[in-house]
C-alpha positions in Angstrom: -96.9 -47.2 -24.2 -93.4 -47.6 -22.7 -92.2 -51.3 -22.5 -91.9 -51.2 -18.7 -95.4 -49.9 -18.2 -96.7 -52.5 -20.6 -95.0 -55.3 -18.7 -96.3 -54.0 -15.4 -99.8 -53.8 -16.8 -99.6 -57.4 -17.9 -98.5 -58.5 -14.4 -101.4 -56.6 -12.9 -103.9 -58.2 -15.2 -102.5 -61.7 -14.5 -102.7 -61.2 -10.8 -106.2 -59.8 -11.1 -107.3 -62.9 -13.0 -105.8 -65.2 -10.4 -107.5 -63.3 -7.6 -110.8 -63.5 -9.3 -110.4 -67.2 -9.9 -109.7 -67.8 -6.2 -112.7 -65.7 -5.3 -114.9 -68.1 -7.3 -113.2 -71.3 -6.0 -109.8 -72.2 -4.8 -109.5 -75.0 -7.4 -110.2 -72.5 -10.2 -107.5 -70.2 -8.8 -105.0 -73.0 -8.5 -105.7 -74.2 -12.0 -105.1 -70.7 -13.3 -101.8 -70.5 -11.5 -100.7 -73.8 -13.1 -101.8 -72.7 -16.6 -100.1 -69.3 -16.3 -96.9 -70.8 -14.9 -96.9 -73.5 -17.7 -97.5 -70.8 -20.3 -94.6 -68.7 -18.9 -92.2 -71.7 -19.0 -93.2 -72.6 -22.5 -92.9 -69.1 -24.0 -89.6 -68.5 -22.2 -88.1 -72.0 -22.7 -85.4 -70.7 -25.0 -84.0 -68.4 -22.3 -84.3 -71.1 -19.7 -82.4 -73.6 -21.8 -79.8 -71.0 -22.6 -79.3 -70.0 -18.9 -78.9 -73.7 -18.0 -76.5 -74.0 -20.9 -74.4 -71.1 -19.7 -74.3 -72.5 -16.2 -73.2 -75.9 -17.5 -70.4 -74.3 -19.5 -69.2 -72.3 -16.5 -69.0 -75.6 -14.6 -66.9 -77.1 -17.4 -69.5 -79.4 -18.8 -69.2 -78.4 -22.4 -71.2 -81.3 -23.8 -74.2 -80.6 -21.6 -73.9 -76.9 -22.5 -74.1 -77.7 -26.2 -77.2 -79.9 -25.7 -79.0 -77.2 -23.8 -78.0 -74.4 -26.2 -79.1 -76.5 -29.2 -82.5 -76.8 -27.5 -82.6 -73.1 -27.0 -81.7 -72.5 -30.6 -84.3 -74.9 -32.0 -87.1 -73.2 -30.0 -86.9 -70.4 -32.6 -87.5 -67.7 -29.9 -83.8 -67.6 -28.9 -82.5 -64.1 -28.0 -79.6 -62.8 -30.1 -77.2 -62.8 -27.0 -78.0 -66.5 -26.4 -77.6 -67.2 -30.1 -74.1 -65.6 -30.0 -73.2 -67.7 -27.0 -74.3 -70.9 -28.9 -72.2 -69.8 -31.9 -69.2 -69.4 -29.7 -69.6 -72.9 -28.2 -69.8 -74.2 -31.8 -66.5 -72.4 -32.6 -64.9 -74.1 -29.6 -65.6 -77.6 -30.9 -64.6 -76.8 -34.5 -68.1 -76.6 -36.0 -67.1 -73.5 -37.9 -69.6 -73.6 -40.8 -72.5 -74.0 -38.3 -71.1 -71.2 -36.1 -70.8 -68.9 -39.2 -74.4 -69.5 -40.1 -75.5 -68.7 -36.5 -73.7 -65.3 -36.5 -75.0 -64.5 -40.0 -78.5 -65.1 -38.7 -77.9 -62.7 -35.8 -76.7 -60.0 -38.3 -80.0 -60.4 -40.2 -82.5 -60.6 -37.3 -81.4 -57.9 -34.9 -80.9 -54.1 -35.0 -79.3 -53.9 -31.6 -75.9 -52.2 -32.0 -74.1 -54.2 -29.3 -75.5 -57.6 -30.6 -74.5 -56.7 -34.2 -71.0 -55.8 -33.1 -70.5 -59.0 -31.1 -71.8 -61.1 -34.0 -69.4 -59.3 -36.4 -66.5 -59.9 -34.0 -67.3 -63.6 -33.6 -67.8 -63.9 -37.4 -64.3 -62.5 -37.9 -62.9 -65.1 -35.5 -64.7 -67.8 -37.5 -63.2 -66.5 -40.7 -59.7 -66.5 -39.2 -60.1 -70.1 -38.1 -61.3 -70.9 -41.6 -57.9 -69.6 -42.9 -59.6 -66.4 -44.3 -57.2 -64.2 -42.4 -57.4 -61.2 -44.8 -61.2 -61.2 -44.7 -61.2 -61.5 -40.9 -58.6 -58.7 -40.4 -60.4 -56.3 -42.8 -63.7 -56.9 -40.9 -62.1 -56.2 -37.5 -60.3 -53.2 -38.9 -63.6 -51.7 -40.1 -65.2 -52.3 -36.7 -62.2 -50.8 -34.9 -62.5 -47.6 -36.9 -66.1 -47.2 -35.9 -66.2 -48.5 -32.3 -64.0 -47.8 -29.3 -64.7 -50.2 -26.5 -62.9 -52.8 -24.5 -64.1 -55.8 -26.5 -63.1 -54.3 -29.8 -59.7 -53.1 -28.5 -59.0 -56.5 -27.1 -59.9 -58.3 -30.4 -58.3 -56.1 -32.9 -55.2 -55.5 -30.8 -54.6 -59.3 -30.8 -55.3 -59.7 -34.5 -52.7 -57.1 -35.3 -50.1 -59.1 -33.3 -51.1 -62.2 -35.1 -50.6 -60.4 -38.4 -47.1 -59.4 -37.3 -47.8 -55.7 -37.6 -46.0 -55.1 -34.3 -45.3 -51.4 -34.4 -48.8 -50.5 -35.5 -50.1 -53.0 -32.9 -48.2 -51.3 -30.2 -49.7 -47.9 -31.0 -53.2 -49.5 -30.9 -52.5 -51.5 -27.8 -51.2 -48.5 -25.9 -54.3 -46.6 -26.9 -56.4 -49.6 -25.7 -54.5 -49.7 -22.4 -55.1 -46.0 -21.9 -58.8 -46.7 -22.5 -59.0 -49.6 -20.0 -55.9 -50.4 -18.0 -57.6 -53.2 -16.0 -58.9 -55.4 -18.8 -57.0 -58.7 -18.9 -57.1 -59.1 -22.7 -55.8 -55.6 -23.3 -53.0 -56.0 -20.8 -52.1 -59.4 -22.2 -52.0 -58.0 -25.7 -49.7 -55.2 -24.6 -47.4 -57.5 -22.7 -47.0 -59.9 -25.7 -46.5 -57.0 -28.0 -43.7 -55.7 -25.8 -42.1 -59.2 -25.8 -42.2 -59.6 -29.5 -40.6 -56.2 -30.0 -37.8 -57.2 -27.7 -38.8 -54.7 -25.0 -38.3 -57.2 -22.2 -38.4 -54.9 -19.2 -41.7 -53.5 -20.3 -43.0 -56.9 -21.1 -41.9 -58.1 -17.6 -43.7 -55.2 -15.9 -46.9 -55.8 -17.9 -46.9 -59.6 -17.5 -46.6 -59.1 -13.7 -49.9 -57.4 -13.8 -51.4 -60.0 -16.2 -50.4 -63.0 -14.1 -51.8 -61.3 -11.0 -55.2 -61.7 -12.7 -54.7 -65.5 -13.1 -55.4 -65.8 -16.9 -57.0 -69.0 -18.0 -55.0 -69.6 -21.2 -51.5 -71.0 -21.6 -50.3 -68.2 -23.9 -49.9 -65.7 -21.1 -47.7 -68.0 -19.0 -45.7 -69.2 -22.0 -44.7 -65.8 -23.2 -43.9 -64.6 -19.7 -41.7 -67.6 -19.3 -39.9 -66.6 -22.5 -39.5 -63.1 -21.3 -38.1 -64.3 -18.0 -35.8 -66.7 -19.7 -34.3 -64.0 -21.9 -33.9 -61.8 -18.8 -31.8 -64.6 -17.2 -34.4 -65.4 -14.5 -34.5 -69.1 -15.2 -36.2 -70.3 -12.0 -39.0 -67.8 -12.4 -39.4 -68.9 -16.0 -39.7 -72.5 -14.9 -42.6 -71.5 -12.6 -44.4 -69.9 -15.4 -44.0 -72.7 -17.9 -45.3 -75.2 -15.3 -48.5 -73.1 -15.2 -48.6 -73.0 -19.0 -48.5 -76.8 -19.1 -51.7 -76.9 -16.9 -53.7 -74.4 -19.0 -55.7 -74.8 -22.2 -54.8 -72.9 -25.4 -56.8 -69.9 -26.6 -59.3 -70.4 -29.5 -57.0 -68.5 -31.8 -53.3 -68.9 -31.2 -50.1 -69.6 -33.1 -48.9 -71.6 -30.1 -49.0 -75.4 -29.9 -48.8 -77.9 -27.0 -45.4 -78.9 -28.5 -44.1 -75.4 -28.3 -44.9 -75.3 -24.6 -43.4 -78.8 -24.0 -40.2 -77.8 -25.8 -39.8 -74.6 -23.8 -40.5 -76.6 -20.6 -37.8 -79.1 -21.6 -35.3 -76.3 -22.4 -36.0 -74.9 -18.9 -35.3 -78.2 -17.3 -38.9 -79.4 -16.6 -38.7 -83.2 -16.5 -42.4 -84.0 -17.2 -42.7 -81.4 -20.0 -44.8 -83.6 -22.2 -47.7 -83.4 -19.9 -50.6 -81.0 -20.4 -54.2 -80.5 -19.4 -56.5 -83.4 -20.0 
C-alpha cells in the first residue's frame, strides 16, 4: 500500500473512533481526543523538539537550540535531517568528536541519498577542522565526482581554494557558476578565486553581485575590501571592511579577527579592534 494511502487510512480510522466515542458519550469522545493528541505529541516529540531548536537557532539563541536538539537526539526517533542539523550545531561550538559521531550514525542508519550526501559533506568539514585536511579533501573530491548539485559545488569549490589549487578551483567554480549563477556560496567562491589569482576587475564584478545578497560572514566583505584597495578605491574599501568588522567568521576560514582589524587599520578605520560580540 502506498505511504500516502496508508497515512490517509490511519487518519480516517482515528476520526471514526473519535466520532464513535462521542456518539456513546461526549466525555468518552473528549477523552479519546486527549489520548490521541497525547500519543501524537509523544511519538513525534523528536521532530517537535528539533523544529523548536531550529527556530531558536534562527533567532540567534544558540544555547537554547542546542538544548532542544539534544532532547530531540536523545528521544532516539530523531529524523536524519534533524540529526544532521544537531551535528552542525555541535561543529559550531567546537564539539568535533561528538559531531563526527552524529554524522557517522546518519551514514549507518539511512539509505536516503540526499541525507547520505549531507552527512558526508559535514563529516568532511569535521575532518578539516580536526586538521585532517587530506582526508577531508579526498572525501569531498569523491563526492564531487559523483554528484553535481549546488551544495556540493559550493563546498568543494571552497575547499579547492583553501588548498591553494587556484587554477583547478577556477575551472570548477566557473562550472559551478554555470550550474547555478544565483547561489551565494558559489558566487562568493568565484569572487574570492578571482581575487586570489589577481584578476581584480573580475573579482570586483562578482563581489558586487555577492554583496548585493548581504552575506552573513565577514570573509566576503574582507576580500572585497582587499580587491577595492588594490584597485585604488580606498573609500569603498573602508565601507566594506566596516561591514566585515560587524560580521562573524565562517566555520572554516583562514581568516582571523586580527586580519580584519589590521586591514581596517591600514585603511584608516580608527576603531578597527572592535568586532561582533
